[in-house]
PDB file of N, CA, C and O in Angstrom:
ATOM      1  N   UNK A   1       0.847  -1.174   0.000  1.00  0.00           N
ATOM      2  CA  UNK A   1       0.000   0.000   0.000  1.00  0.00           C
ATOM      3  C   UNK A   1       0.891   1.235   0.000  1.00  0.00           C
ATOM      4  O   UNK A   1       1.687   1.432   0.918  1.00  0.00           O
ATOM      5  N   UNK A   2       0.760   2.044  -1.003  1.00  0.00           N
ATOM      6  CA  UNK A   2       1.555   3.257  -1.122  1.00  0.00           C
ATOM      7  C   UNK A   2       0.884   4.377  -0.342  1.00  0.00           C
ATOM      8  O   UNK A   2      -0.321   4.603  -0.448  1.00  0.00           O
ATOM      9  N   UNK A   3       1.693   5.067   0.438  1.00  0.00           N
ATOM     10  CA  UNK A   3       1.165   6.119   1.291  1.00  0.00           C
ATOM     11  C   UNK A   3       2.145   7.282   1.312  1.00  0.00           C
ATOM     12  O   UNK A   3       3.357   7.080   1.396  1.00  0.00           O
ATOM     13  N   UNK A   4       1.620   8.494   1.237  1.00  0.00           N
ATOM     14  CA  UNK A   4       2.445   9.700   1.288  1.00  0.00           C
ATOM     15  C   UNK A   4       1.880  10.600   2.373  1.00  0.00           C
ATOM     16  O   UNK A   4       0.707  10.973   2.340  1.00  0.00           O
ATOM     17  N   UNK A   5       2.723  10.941   3.329  1.00  0.00           N
ATOM     18  CA  UNK A   5       2.319  11.853   4.391  1.00  0.00           C
ATOM     19  C   UNK A   5       2.842  13.242   4.058  1.00  0.00           C
ATOM     20  O   UNK A   5       4.006  13.407   3.694  1.00  0.00           O
ATOM     21  N   UNK A   6       1.977  14.235   4.185  1.00  0.00           N
ATOM     22  CA  UNK A   6       2.374  15.610   3.897  1.00  0.00           C
ATOM     23  C   UNK A   6       3.212  16.169   5.032  1.00  0.00           C
ATOM     24  O   UNK A   6       2.859  16.032   6.203  1.00  0.00           O
ATOM     25  N   UNK A   7       4.313  16.793   4.680  1.00  0.00           N
ATOM     26  CA  UNK A   7       5.134  17.451   5.667  1.00  0.00           C
ATOM     27  C   UNK A   7       4.620  18.856   5.912  1.00  0.00           C
ATOM     28  O   UNK A   7       3.734  19.339   5.208  1.00  0.00           O
ATOM     29  N   UNK A   8       5.183  19.502   6.915  1.00  0.00           N
ATOM     30  CA  UNK A   8       4.787  20.882   7.199  1.00  0.00           C
ATOM     31  C   UNK A   8       5.226  21.779   6.060  1.00  0.00           C
ATOM     32  O   UNK A   8       6.351  21.662   5.572  1.00  0.00           O
ATOM     33  N   UNK A   9       4.355  22.667   5.635  1.00  0.00           N
ATOM     34  CA  UNK A   9       4.617  23.621   4.545  1.00  0.00           C
ATOM     35  C   UNK A   9       4.961  22.937   3.227  1.00  0.00           C
ATOM     36  O   UNK A   9       5.640  23.528   2.387  1.00  0.00           O
ATOM     37  N   UNK A  10       4.506  21.706   3.034  1.00  0.00           N
ATOM     38  CA  UNK A  10       4.762  21.002   1.772  1.00  0.00           C
ATOM     39  C   UNK A  10       3.560  21.204   0.850  1.00  0.00           C
ATOM     40  O   UNK A  10       2.410  21.063   1.268  1.00  0.00           O
ATOM     41  N   UNK A  11       3.838  21.528  -0.380  1.00  0.00           N
ATOM     42  CA  UNK A  11       2.759  21.746  -1.340  1.00  0.00           C
ATOM     43  C   UNK A  11       2.179  20.441  -1.845  1.00  0.00           C
ATOM     44  O   UNK A  11       2.816  19.390  -1.776  1.00  0.00           O
ATOM     45  N   UNK A  12       0.979  20.524  -2.345  1.00  0.00           N
ATOM     46  CA  UNK A  12       0.301  19.328  -2.863  1.00  0.00           C
ATOM     47  C   UNK A  12       1.002  18.815  -4.113  1.00  0.00           C
ATOM     48  O   UNK A  12       0.975  17.615  -4.387  1.00  0.00           O
ATOM     49  N   UNK A  13       1.627  19.704  -4.873  1.00  0.00           N
ATOM     50  CA  UNK A  13       2.324  19.291  -6.091  1.00  0.00           C
ATOM     51  C   UNK A  13       3.503  18.372  -5.783  1.00  0.00           C
ATOM     52  O   UNK A  13       3.685  17.348  -6.440  1.00  0.00           O
ATOM     53  N   UNK A  14       4.297  18.736  -4.791  1.00  0.00           N
ATOM     54  CA  UNK A  14       5.449  17.897  -4.452  1.00  0.00           C
ATOM     55  C   UNK A  14       5.002  16.571  -3.841  1.00  0.00           C
ATOM     56  O   UNK A  14       5.637  15.541  -4.067  1.00  0.00           O
ATOM     57  N   UNK A  15       3.917  16.588  -3.071  1.00  0.00           N
ATOM     58  CA  UNK A  15       3.408  15.350  -2.490  1.00  0.00           C
ATOM     59  C   UNK A  15       2.867  14.437  -3.586  1.00  0.00           C
ATOM     60  O   UNK A  15       3.067  13.223  -3.536  1.00  0.00           O
ATOM     61  N   UNK A  16       2.191  15.005  -4.562  1.00  0.00           N
ATOM     62  CA  UNK A  16       1.676  14.220  -5.676  1.00  0.00           C
ATOM     63  C   UNK A  16       2.826  13.626  -6.486  1.00  0.00           C
ATOM     64  O   UNK A  16       2.756  12.480  -6.928  1.00  0.00           O
ATOM     65  N   UNK A  17       3.866  14.400  -6.672  1.00  0.00           N
ATOM     66  CA  UNK A  17       5.052  13.912  -7.390  1.00  0.00           C
ATOM     67  C   UNK A  17       5.685  12.740  -6.644  1.00  0.00           C
ATOM     68  O   UNK A  17       6.061  11.741  -7.256  1.00  0.00           O
ATOM     69  N   UNK A  18       5.802  12.865  -5.316  1.00  0.00           N
ATOM     70  CA  UNK A  18       6.351  11.754  -4.520  1.00  0.00           C
ATOM     71  C   UNK A  18       5.469  10.515  -4.603  1.00  0.00           C
ATOM     72  O   UNK A  18       5.965   9.392  -4.695  1.00  0.00           O
ATOM     73  N   UNK A  19       4.136  10.734  -4.568  1.00  0.00           N
ATOM     74  CA  UNK A  19       3.207   9.612  -4.660  1.00  0.00           C
ATOM     75  C   UNK A  19       3.354   8.886  -5.994  1.00  0.00           C
ATOM     76  O   UNK A  19       3.407   7.657  -6.032  1.00  0.00           O
ATOM     77  N   UNK A  20       3.421   9.640  -7.078  1.00  0.00           N
ATOM     78  CA  UNK A  20       3.569   9.037  -8.395  1.00  0.00           C
ATOM     79  C   UNK A  20       4.871   8.252  -8.496  1.00  0.00           C
ATOM     80  O   UNK A  20       4.907   7.177  -9.094  1.00  0.00           O
ATOM     81  N   UNK A  21       5.937   8.786  -7.913  1.00  0.00           N
ATOM     82  CA  UNK A  21       7.224   8.094  -7.936  1.00  0.00           C
ATOM     83  C   UNK A  21       7.158   6.788  -7.147  1.00  0.00           C
ATOM     84  O   UNK A  21       7.706   5.773  -7.577  1.00  0.00           O
ATOM     85  N   UNK A  22       6.492   6.812  -6.000  1.00  0.00           N
ATOM     86  CA  UNK A  22       6.354   5.600  -5.183  1.00  0.00           C
ATOM     87  C   UNK A  22       5.512   4.555  -5.897  1.00  0.00           C
ATOM     88  O   UNK A  22       5.837   3.369  -5.857  1.00  0.00           O
ATOM     89  N   UNK A  23       4.443   4.975  -6.545  1.00  0.00           N
ATOM     90  CA  UNK A  23       3.596   4.040  -7.296  1.00  0.00           C
ATOM     91  C   UNK A  23       4.391   3.417  -8.436  1.00  0.00           C
ATOM     92  O   UNK A  23       4.287   2.218  -8.696  1.00  0.00           O
ATOM     93  N   UNK A  24       5.181   4.239  -9.111  1.00  0.00           N
ATOM     94  CA  UNK A  24       5.991   3.733 -10.213  1.00  0.00           C
ATOM     95  C   UNK A  24       7.037   2.735  -9.724  1.00  0.00           C
ATOM     96  O   UNK A  24       7.224   1.682 -10.333  1.00  0.00           O
ATOM     97  N   UNK A  25       7.711   3.058  -8.638  1.00  0.00           N
ATOM     98  CA  UNK A  25       8.740   2.169  -8.104  1.00  0.00           C
ATOM     99  C   UNK A  25       8.157   0.868  -7.568  1.00  0.00           C
ATOM    100  O   UNK A  25       8.806  -0.176  -7.632  1.00  0.00           O
ATOM    101  N   UNK A  26       6.950   0.921  -7.046  1.00  0.00           N
ATOM    102  CA  UNK A  26       6.316  -0.277  -6.506  1.00  0.00           C
ATOM    103  C   UNK A  26       5.794  -1.187  -7.610  1.00  0.00           C
ATOM    104  O   UNK A  26       5.515  -2.359  -7.358  1.00  0.00           O
ATOM    105  N   UNK A  27       5.657  -0.672  -8.827  1.00  0.00           N
ATOM    106  CA  UNK A  27       5.180  -1.478  -9.939  1.00  0.00           C
ATOM    107  C   UNK A  27       3.682  -1.709  -9.927  1.00  0.00           C
ATOM    108  O   UNK A  27       3.198  -2.690 -10.492  1.00  0.00           O
ATOM    109  N   UNK A  28       2.956  -0.825  -9.297  1.00  0.00           N
ATOM    110  CA  UNK A  28       1.515  -0.996  -9.171  1.00  0.00           C
ATOM    111  C   UNK A  28       0.825  -0.851 -10.530  1.00  0.00           C
ATOM    112  O   UNK A  28      -0.043  -1.656 -10.864  1.00  0.00           O
ATOM    113  N   UNK A  29       1.197   0.158 -11.312  1.00  0.00           N
ATOM    114  CA  UNK A  29       0.549   0.365 -12.600  1.00  0.00           C
ATOM    115  C   UNK A  29       0.863  -0.771 -13.566  1.00  0.00           C
ATOM    116  O   UNK A  29      -0.005  -1.197 -14.327  1.00  0.00           O
ATOM    117  N   UNK A  30       2.091  -1.259 -13.541  1.00  0.00           N
ATOM    118  CA  UNK A  30       2.444  -2.389 -14.410  1.00  0.00           C
ATOM    119  C   UNK A  30       1.633  -3.616 -14.044  1.00  0.00           C
ATOM    120  O   UNK A  30       1.204  -4.363 -14.923  1.00  0.00           O
ATOM    121  N   UNK A  31       1.419  -3.829 -12.762  1.00  0.00           N
ATOM    122  CA  UNK A  31       0.623  -4.960 -12.308  1.00  0.00           C
ATOM    123  C   UNK A  31      -0.832  -4.818 -12.732  1.00  0.00           C
ATOM    124  O   UNK A  31      -1.460  -5.799 -13.129  1.00  0.00           O
ATOM    125  N   UNK A  32      -1.371  -3.616 -12.652  1.00  0.00           N
ATOM    126  CA  UNK A  32      -2.751  -3.377 -13.070  1.00  0.00           C
ATOM    127  C   UNK A  32      -2.894  -3.632 -14.569  1.00  0.00           C
ATOM    128  O   UNK A  32      -3.863  -4.253 -15.007  1.00  0.00           O
ATOM    129  N   UNK A  33      -1.934  -3.156 -15.349  1.00  0.00           N
ATOM    130  CA  UNK A  33      -1.995  -3.384 -16.793  1.00  0.00           C
ATOM    131  C   UNK A  33      -1.901  -4.871 -17.109  1.00  0.00           C
ATOM    132  O   UNK A  33      -2.569  -5.355 -18.023  1.00  0.00           O
ATOM    133  N   UNK A  34      -1.085  -5.591 -16.368  1.00  0.00           N
ATOM    134  CA  UNK A  34      -0.903  -7.026 -16.600  1.00  0.00           C
ATOM    135  C   UNK A  34      -2.187  -7.796 -16.307  1.00  0.00           C
ATOM    136  O   UNK A  34      -2.513  -8.746 -17.020  1.00  0.00           O
ATOM    137  N   UNK A  35      -2.912  -7.403 -15.279  1.00  0.00           N
ATOM    138  CA  UNK A  35      -4.117  -8.113 -14.889  1.00  0.00           C
ATOM    139  C   UNK A  35      -5.390  -7.569 -15.538  1.00  0.00           C
ATOM    140  O   UNK A  35      -6.483  -8.066 -15.267  1.00  0.00           O
ATOM    141  N   UNK A  36      -5.258  -6.569 -16.376  1.00  0.00           N
ATOM    142  CA  UNK A  36      -6.417  -6.006 -17.044  1.00  0.00           C
ATOM    143  C   UNK A  36      -6.957  -7.011 -18.056  1.00  0.00           C
ATOM    144  O   UNK A  36      -6.186  -7.741 -18.680  1.00  0.00           O
ATOM    145  N   UNK A  37      -8.247  -7.051 -18.218  1.00  0.00           N
ATOM    146  CA  UNK A  37      -8.866  -8.062 -19.086  1.00  0.00           C
ATOM    147  C   UNK A  37      -8.523  -7.831 -20.552  1.00  0.00           C
ATOM    148  O   UNK A  37      -8.052  -8.745 -21.228  1.00  0.00           O
ATOM    149  N   UNK A  38      -8.751  -6.624 -21.047  1.00  0.00           N
ATOM    150  CA  UNK A  38      -8.523  -6.341 -22.462  1.00  0.00           C
ATOM    151  C   UNK A  38      -7.128  -5.780 -22.665  1.00  0.00           C
ATOM    152  O   UNK A  38      -6.677  -4.921 -21.906  1.00  0.00           O
ATOM    153  N   UNK A  39      -6.448  -6.268 -23.689  1.00  0.00           N
ATOM    154  CA  UNK A  39      -5.116  -5.791 -24.019  1.00  0.00           C
ATOM    155  C   UNK A  39      -5.167  -5.225 -25.441  1.00  0.00           C
ATOM    156  O   UNK A  39      -5.586  -5.911 -26.374  1.00  0.00           O
ATOM    157  N   UNK A  40      -4.744  -3.990 -25.595  1.00  0.00           N
ATOM    158  CA  UNK A  40      -4.778  -3.373 -26.915  1.00  0.00           C
ATOM    159  C   UNK A  40      -3.732  -4.031 -27.812  1.00  0.00           C
ATOM    160  O   UNK A  40      -2.769  -4.609 -27.307  1.00  0.00           O
ATOM    161  N   UNK A  41      -3.901  -3.956 -29.121  1.00  0.00           N
ATOM    162  CA  UNK A  41      -2.931  -4.575 -30.027  1.00  0.00           C
ATOM    163  C   UNK A  41      -1.506  -4.041 -29.849  1.00  0.00           C
ATOM    164  O   UNK A  41      -0.537  -4.788 -29.981  1.00  0.00           O
ATOM    165  N   UNK A  42      -1.387  -2.751 -29.549  1.00  0.00           N
ATOM    166  CA  UNK A  42      -0.052  -2.179 -29.345  1.00  0.00           C
ATOM    167  C   UNK A  42       0.588  -2.783 -28.096  1.00  0.00           C
ATOM    168  O   UNK A  42       1.769  -3.131 -28.108  1.00  0.00           O
ATOM    169  N   UNK A  43      -0.189  -2.910 -27.019  1.00  0.00           N
ATOM    170  CA  UNK A  43       0.340  -3.507 -25.793  1.00  0.00           C
ATOM    171  C   UNK A  43       0.735  -4.956 -26.018  1.00  0.00           C
ATOM    172  O   UNK A  43       1.746  -5.419 -25.490  1.00  0.00           O
ATOM    173  N   UNK A  44      -0.061  -5.669 -26.800  1.00  0.00           N
ATOM    174  CA  UNK A  44       0.235  -7.072 -27.087  1.00  0.00           C
ATOM    175  C   UNK A  44       1.546  -7.194 -27.859  1.00  0.00           C
ATOM    176  O   UNK A  44       2.374  -8.050 -27.551  1.00  0.00           O
ATOM    177  N   UNK A  45       1.737  -6.327 -28.874  1.00  0.00           N
ATOM    178  CA  UNK A  45       2.979  -6.349 -29.650  1.00  0.00           C
ATOM    179  C   UNK A  45       4.181  -6.044 -28.770  1.00  0.00           C
ATOM    180  O   UNK A  45       5.214  -6.706 -28.867  1.00  0.00           O
ATOM    181  N   UNK A  46       4.041  -5.028 -27.902  1.00  0.00           N
ATOM    182  CA  UNK A  46       5.148  -4.671 -27.012  1.00  0.00           C
ATOM    183  C   UNK A  46       5.494  -5.811 -26.074  1.00  0.00           C
ATOM    184  O   UNK A  46       6.668  -6.111 -25.858  1.00  0.00           O
ATOM    185  N   UNK A  47       4.461  -6.455 -25.509  1.00  0.00           N
ATOM    186  CA  UNK A  47       4.691  -7.547 -24.568  1.00  0.00           C
ATOM    187  C   UNK A  47       5.383  -8.714 -25.264  1.00  0.00           C
ATOM    188  O   UNK A  47       6.296  -9.321 -24.704  1.00  0.00           O
ATOM    189  N   UNK A  48       4.950  -9.029 -26.485  1.00  0.00           N
ATOM    190  CA  UNK A  48       5.563 -10.124 -27.219  1.00  0.00           C
ATOM    191  C   UNK A  48       7.005  -9.797 -27.610  1.00  0.00           C
ATOM    192  O   UNK A  48       7.867 -10.675 -27.589  1.00  0.00           O
ATOM    193  N   UNK A  49       7.268  -8.540 -27.963  1.00  0.00           N
ATOM    194  CA  UNK A  49       8.630  -8.138 -28.321  1.00  0.00           C
ATOM    195  C   UNK A  49       9.559  -8.244 -27.121  1.00  0.00           C
ATOM    196  O   UNK A  49      10.693  -8.705 -27.248  1.00  0.00           O
ATOM    197  N   UNK A  50       9.080  -7.820 -25.958  1.00  0.00           N
ATOM    198  CA  UNK A  50       9.898  -7.912 -24.744  1.00  0.00           C
ATOM    199  C   UNK A  50      10.158  -9.378 -24.397  1.00  0.00           C
ATOM    200  O   UNK A  50      11.272  -9.742 -24.023  1.00  0.00           O
ATOM    201  N   UNK A  51       9.130 -10.214 -24.523  1.00  0.00           N
ATOM    202  CA  UNK A  51       9.291 -11.634 -24.220  1.00  0.00           C
ATOM    203  C   UNK A  51      10.287 -12.279 -25.187  1.00  0.00           C
ATOM    204  O   UNK A  51      11.112 -13.093 -24.773  1.00  0.00           O
ATOM    205  N   UNK A  52      10.214 -11.923 -26.455  1.00  0.00           N
ATOM    206  CA  UNK A  52      11.148 -12.472 -27.438  1.00  0.00           C
ATOM    207  C   UNK A  52      12.572 -12.019 -27.137  1.00  0.00           C
ATOM    208  O   UNK A  52      13.518 -12.797 -27.258  1.00  0.00           O
ATOM    209  N   UNK A  53      12.718 -10.757 -26.745  1.00  0.00           N
ATOM    210  CA  UNK A  53      14.036 -10.236 -26.401  1.00  0.00           C
ATOM    211  C   UNK A  53      14.618 -10.992 -25.204  1.00  0.00           C
ATOM    212  O   UNK A  53      15.796 -11.349 -25.196  1.00  0.00           O
ATOM    213  N   UNK A  54      13.782 -11.227 -24.198  1.00  0.00           N
ATOM    214  CA  UNK A  54      14.244 -11.973 -23.020  1.00  0.00           C
ATOM    215  C   UNK A  54      14.623 -13.399 -23.397  1.00  0.00           C
ATOM    216  O   UNK A  54      15.640 -13.923 -22.943  1.00  0.00           O
ATOM    217  N   UNK A  55      13.806 -14.010 -24.220  1.00  0.00           N
ATOM    218  CA  UNK A  55      14.057 -15.398 -24.626  1.00  0.00           C
ATOM    219  C   UNK A  55      15.379 -15.501 -25.381  1.00  0.00           C
ATOM    220  O   UNK A  55      16.139 -16.450 -25.190  1.00  0.00           O
ATOM    221  N   UNK A  56      15.647 -14.518 -26.240  1.00  0.00           N
ATOM    222  CA  UNK A  56      16.882 -14.500 -27.000  1.00  0.00           C
ATOM    223  C   UNK A  56      18.110 -14.357 -26.108  1.00  0.00           C
ATOM    224  O   UNK A  56      19.126 -15.013 -26.341  1.00  0.00           O
ATOM    225  N   UNK A  57      18.024 -13.507 -25.093  1.00  0.00           N
ATOM    226  CA  UNK A  57      19.194 -13.256 -24.251  1.00  0.00           C
ATOM    227  C   UNK A  57      19.462 -14.382 -23.275  1.00  0.00           C
ATOM    228  O   UNK A  57      20.608 -14.564 -22.863  1.00  0.00           O
ATOM    229  N   UNK A  58      18.438 -15.155 -22.883  1.00  0.00           N
ATOM    230  CA  UNK A  58      18.635 -16.210 -21.895  1.00  0.00           C
ATOM    231  C   UNK A  58      18.963 -17.559 -22.503  1.00  0.00           C
ATOM    232  O   UNK A  58      19.127 -18.534 -21.769  1.00  0.00           O
ATOM    233  N   UNK A  59      19.062 -17.645 -23.818  1.00  0.00           N
ATOM    234  CA  UNK A  59      19.416 -18.914 -24.459  1.00  0.00           C
ATOM    235  C   UNK A  59      20.849 -19.245 -24.269  1.00  0.00           C
ATOM    236  O   UNK A  59      21.311 -20.281 -24.746  1.00  0.00           O
TER     237      UNK A  59
END
């Protein structure tokens, strides 16, 4: 669970930036995209290209 506590005299912009960075580092958005039911054709192509690249390097 990602949580950001506001410091004294801290603006909402900097807190939002920290929150976005924490979400990105935790991999939450990638996990949501992975478990999403519908996958767009572009996402499917990208996923297959990454998988092929990994398969090639681990041989």
